[in-house]
N, C-alpha and C positions, 0 to 999 in steps of 0.2 A: 490121085493129086491130095493132098494133104488139107486136110482142114483150118482153116483161122481157128482160132479157141473162141469160145464167148465165153466172154467173162461174166460172170453170175450171180454177182453179190458178195460170195468169197473168193475180190478181186488179187492181181497181182497183184504188188508194191512196187512204184520205183526201183529198180534194180537186184528185180528175180526174174529169173529164168524165162528164154521170149515162150509166149505162148503156144505157141505153131508145134515143140519140143512137147508135151503134156498131151498134144492129143491122144485120143485113144486108138482112131475107128476115122477109116478112109470110103471116100465119098465119089460114085463116078459119074460121069455130069450127066445120068439121066437120070438123080437124083434120088440115087440109091439109100434107100433109109437107113441110117449108124444109130452107134449108139456109144455116148462121150457119159461120163463119172466129170459133174463141175460141182462141186459143195453148193451149196446155196449158205449167202450171208449166215451166222451161227449165233446165239447170244452170250452172254457169258456161262451162262451156266450151262451149257452146251457140250456135251464129247464132242471129240475131235475127230474132222470127219474124215469121210473110210477111202482107204487106199483108194487110189487112182484106175488100177486094173480091179476093185470088185466092181462083179453085177449090180446093174442097177435095181432095187427090190420089185418083184408086181404087186402091184396097186392093190388096196385092200377098201374103201373108200366102199358108199354105197347110191344107187342108182338112185334119182329124186324122181317117184312118179308123175310128176306133172308135169314131169319132156324127156328130154335125152341125156341131161347136165349128170354128170357124173362128182358128187362130192368124194372130199378128198382131204382129211389133214395131216400139214406138210407137219414134216416130224425133223429132228436131229439126225442129222445123214441125208436127211433125201435129198435131192438134182431137180433140178426144171429137165434137165434136160433125158436123166430117170424116168422121168414118169408122162415122156411123148414117147419115149420108149417100148413102153410098159404098155400104152396105147399104140403103139402101131403110127407114130404121125409122121409124116417125111418131117426132115431138120427143116427143110423151105419154110416154115409152120411153124418155127422153134426161129431162125431167123428173121422173119416177117413180123413178130408180136417184136421182138427186142425191137427194132427197126421205128415200130410204133414206140416200143418209150423212150427211145429217142431222148429228148427233154427233160422227162418225167422222171426216168429210175427208181418207177415205183419199185420192178424187179430183183431195184438194189438192196433193200428192204426184206424181202423179204427173211424171216422167221419162223421158227418151229409154232403147229399153234395155230399157225394164220389156213382160213380153212380154203382151199385149193376147185372150184367149182369146172368143171371140164363141160363141151357138147362136139361133138363131135359126128360130121352126115359123113359119107359115102366117103371113108377113109383121110376125111380135110376133117383141117383144126377150124368151129365154126365160133365157137366163142370163149376167153378164157377167162375167169372174175374170180379175183380174190376178194376176201370180204377177211379186212383185217380186225375187224368190230362189227357189234351190226350199227352202225350206225355211219362205216369211213368202208368203201367199195371202190375197187377200181372195176373199170372189164375192156375189154380187147377183143371187139367184133369185126369180124370176116368183112373189107369190104368188095363181094362180088366178088371178080380173084385180084384186084387189085390189091388186098393187102390187107390191113388192120385199122383200124382207127381206136382210138382211148376216149375214156369216159372215166371223170370222179364224182360217186356219189356222197355228199357231206351231212347224211340227216340230221337237221336241229337237235330232234328229240326235247324234252323235257329236260328243263333245267332244276332241280329238287335242293337248294337251302337248307344250312345244318350249321347248324352251334357248337363249334367243340370245348368244351371247355376240360382243362385238369393241371392235379396240380406236381409240379419234380421231386419226386422222393428217387428217384434212383438216377435219370440220368435222363433227358429230351426226348432224345429217338421211341425209349422204349415207355417212356410215360405216355407219348403222342401214338405209338400204336398203339395201346391198352385203348386207348380212349378215341378210336376208333380213323384216325389217320392214315392212311399206304405210305411205304415207305419210296415210294417218288414225291410227293407231297412234304413229305419231313426231309426230303435231300435237298427239296425245294427249297424248303423256308429254311434249314440250316445255312444253302447256300447263300442265298440274300443277306443273309442277316449277323457272316461269317467276320465284316469288314466292321459290325456291334457290337456282335457279339463274340467272345470265349466260350466255347461253350463246355470244353474241361473248366477255364476259373470261372467268371463269375454266377454259373448259374448253383444255388444253394436249396438244397429240402427246404421247402414249404412253399419254391416261388410257382407262381403262376402261368396262363398261357391259357387267349384263347383264341380262338383261328372259324374264320369264319370261311365258307367249305361249300360249293357248287358239284353236286355231281351230277351227271346225266342221264340218259334212262330214255331203250325206245322200247314201244312196249309193252312198260315195268322192269322193263330186266337193260342191270344198269351197264353200259359200253365198255367199264373203265374209264370213260372221259371225266376226268375232276380243273377243279380251277380255283384255287388259294387265289380268296377277293382281300379280305383282309389277316391281319397279323396283331394282337396283339399281347405284348411277353412280360413282365414283371422279374427281372436277371441282375439281383446282387439288390433286392431291393426298386431299380430304378428301370421309368416303365420305356420300353420303343415299342415301337410299332411300323407295318410298312403295311400297305396298300395300293390295289389294282385298277389299274382306269391306262385306258385304250396299246394293252399290248404290252404298260413295261408296267416294275412298282415302281413309289415313292412313301417316301416318310411323308409324316403330314404336313412339313411345308413346303411340299410338290417339288421336292430334292430327288434327281432320279437313284438307284440302287443298283442301274447297271448303268458299267460305263459306254460313254456315246459310241455312235458307229459312225463312218468316214458311205458317203452319201455315195458316192463314186468308187470302188477296187484300181483305183489308176493316178499318176497326177497327169496335169493337162486337160483336155480338149478333144474327144470324141463322137465323134455322129453317129451318135442311137439308130442302127441298121434294120431292128426289128422290134417293136418294144415289147413288155411284159401283154399278151396277150391266150386269155383260155380257151377260145373262141375259134385260134387260126386253120387257114387251112396253107399244108404246106405249099411252100415255094417252087420243090420240086417232083413232089409224085404228086402234088392236089386234093390231097390223103383229108381229111378235119383231126390236125394237129393238135393241140396246144400248145402255147409258145411258153413258160410256165416262167419264164427270164428277159432278158433287157440286156438286148447283142448288141456292141458297141462294135466297128470296121478300125481297126488299126495292125499296122504292122505286127508280122510276128519279131518276138523277138522282146515287145515292147515289155516292161517291168509291169507287174502284179498285183496288189497291193490284201493285204488282209484286212477288212472291214474296219474288224473286231477283234479284242483280247478272247481267245479261245486254244481248242485245242484243236489238230490236224485229228479227224476221225478216219478220212478215204485218200488215198491216194493212187486212183485204181486207170484202165490201160482197157477201153470201152468200145468195141467196135464201132458204135454213131457216135458216140458222145464224143470218144477220142479217149482225151487223156485229164482231168477233170479231181480238180481238189472240193475237197469237204471239209467245213471247217466248222465245229460248234463248240459256241460263243455261251451258251449258257443250256437251262432247259428248255428254254423257252425258243431262241435263235441258233437257227442255222444258215451258215453260205454256202455256193458253191462256184466253182468258177471250170468252163467246158472250155474243150476246142486250146486246150497248152502244147505248148510247144517242151515245153522242159520245165518240171517240177522242183524246187529251189526247197523243200520243207519234204516229212516223211510221216506214216501213220505215225499216233501219239506226242507229237513236238509240239509242244507248249511256241505259240506265235502273240502276238504285241497289233495294236491298229499298228496300221501301216506299213510291217513288218513287211517288206520283200516274199511271198510267196510261189509265182513263179514268171513264167515269161512265156507273152500268149503267142496263137500260131493257129493251124489248120490243121488241126489232128481232128479221128474221126470222117462223116462224112458232113462236108461243107459244102458251101459254093465261094469262100474267099478266106482268106483272112480276121480272124475276130474273135473276141471276147464274148462268152454269154455267159452274162451274171447271174444269181440267185440271189434271194434273202426272202427265209418264211419263216411265220412263226407258228411253235407248236402244231410246226407237221406242213403246214401249208402255205404255197407259196405268194410271196404281194409283190408288185410292183414292188422296185426296188427304188425308182428314181420317185416313186410319189405318195410311197405309205409311209405311216408314222410311224416312224423306226426313230428308237433312242440318239438324235444328233446331239442332242445340249444334253444341262446337265441339270436343268431349273427350269419345268413349268413356268410360263408369261404367259401374261394375256388370258382368251378366250382359253384356250386351254387349263387354264389353272382355274378359270374363275367356275368351269363346268365339270371342273378334276373336286375342286370346294365346296360347292353343290354335294357331290359325290360320295368323298368323305363325311359329313355330318350326314351318310344315309345308313354310310357304315356303320359309324359312330352311334346312333339313336338302336341299330336293330343287336351290336355290339352290346346294352344296357339293358335295350328289353328286359320287364322281369319271364325270365326260363318257368316250362312246368316243372311241375314235380318229380320226382324221378321214375313215375312209372311212366315219362313220354322221351326211350330209353331208342337210340341211332342201335341199328343193326351192324354192324363191319364190313365190309367188307373183302374182309377174307377169311371170312364165320358166318357162320347160324348165329351166331352168339351175340344176346347183347350188350352192350358197353354202356354201363352208367354213366352217369356225368352228362350223356351229351343232349339235344335233345332238337327234334326237328322246329323247326322255324314255320 
């Protein structure tokens, strides 16, 4: 019997060939082990995925002395199914891990560099762990013989604050990187300020910038996570400032730099059939499975709207999550729409708030037609019904008072006297010290 293709990371977009036509092997009803070569999601700099008839490469990881777990770092071209085959694990274990990942879809985010830890006992997978950074890992733990449960660990770590200052000599991106900013932070700042500053015409040699930045550390090891808290820039001799508050960025008058989002991605009113619950027990399997979104009961074919402006990053057919669409709204905000009947957009397409992007359905493993809607801030799921997401263009009332208090603190830290050049910041890109930046 031909196996249905498991869509893992580098998934098919709408309109591509039938997944079953690309399966590489057969499995008997007795559970014969098979090998498939399904590429993981690759980042933009990775090489193309290997041909589907390429044999999976043998593992070259290291056994951890303190347990049976095997550690392996994902490389370009690796496949999760190939790793399972190299460990001689049954394909049923792969199915069950995917089932545990149904709502979270963490496996769709695997990229080269992620550390994979596997615990095998009695020819069965007991535990699969993905370490995205020293502060963030996800775990799939066998629950007796009933499948796997998912858990996610996000360590708070220690956040160290830095004030980085620089002067425009060539361009903001070049001078900001020389001043200690990472590429992703430079991209974030440029995106936030693009409607206030024309970075080609408005910046002049001698203009300055100041950035209040926090970096996360776990056991004194940087995790790579950063947070831009405040930016003050002199562009064409005119000051421009932005400040972080409650997941969004605002100017000094409390006006949002992010366009407002829809609270609900549809018109009309629909009953919540399953609320956001990171500690939910699955209604079908009875296993602990986090519910990282909100389910709205609705007839198949109901128009689904984009929650905000953005770019479609995924249109995926998933064995359990069904057809789903993911939209990246900014560096901080993404949204997902699961169990769809039809997608009306394609990967890479720009969409606007309120645009019809799909029709609801009952695809994947569901008990009835509904929309599973997720909203994520900085990669972490939040309750889309209750979370403080930008749905207005200006802060008012209590929020404005809290912001004004925080604003005064930001400005005080930016204006405070700085130590001399002997207090230099070590760039995360190299071991070289960077002049002009100091630890607060």
